[in-house]
C-alpha positions in Angstrom: -69.6 -48.6 45.0 -65.9 -48.8 45.3 -65.3 -46.2 42.6 -67.8 -43.9 44.4 -66.0 -44.5 47.7 -62.7 -43.5 46.1 -64.3 -40.4 44.6 -65.8 -39.4 47.9 -62.5 -39.9 49.6 -60.9 -37.5 47.1 -63.7 -34.9 47.7 -63.2 -35.2 51.5 -59.5 -34.8 51.2 -59.9 -31.7 49.1 -62.3 -30.2 51.6 -60.0 -31.0 54.4 -57.1 -29.3 52.6 -59.1 -26.1 51.9 -60.1 -25.7 55.5 -56.5 -26.3 56.6 -55.4 -23.5 54.2 -58.0 -21.1 55.6 -56.6 -21.5 59.1 -53.1 -21.1 57.8 -54.1 -17.9 56.1 -55.5 -16.6 59.3 -52.3 -17.3 61.1 -50.2 -15.8 58.3 -52.3 -12.7 58.3 -51.8 -12.4 62.0 -48.0 -12.7 61.6 -47.9 -10.0 59.0 -50.3 -7.4 60.6 -50.3 -8.3 64.3 -54.1 -8.5 64.1 -56.1 -11.7 64.4 -59.1 -11.2 62.1 -60.7 -14.7 62.0 -64.2 -13.5 61.3 -63.2 -11.2 58.4 -61.1 -13.8 56.7 -63.7 -16.5 57.1 -66.6 -14.2 55.9 -64.6 -13.3 52.8 -63.9 -16.9 52.1 -67.6 -17.9 52.7 -68.8 -15.0 50.5 -66.4 -15.9 47.6 -67.5 -19.5 47.8 -71.2 -18.5 47.6 -70.5 -16.3 44.6 -68.6 -19.1 42.9 -71.4 -21.5 43.4 -73.9 -19.0 42.1 -71.8 -18.3 39.0 -71.3 -22.1 38.4 -75.0 -22.7 38.8 -75.8 -19.8 36.3 -73.4 -21.1 33.7 -74.9 -24.6 33.8 -78.4 -23.4 33.1 -79.6 -23.5 29.5 -81.5 -20.5 28.2 -85.1 -21.3 27.6 -86.4 -21.2 24.1 -89.8 -19.4 23.6 
């Protein structure tokens, strides 16, 4: 259980860092362009995450033998 707890702490820390970077990217984009496009940046991030999960799921599937 202790090893699992340490592993989950690492996963939680990684997730926290990713979301912190998303908000930093929104602020950085606003400083470059003068436009605050929260929804666009979040939707691109969400879409790319879903594509990555679909690709990872497809890679892990073994082809069926007939």
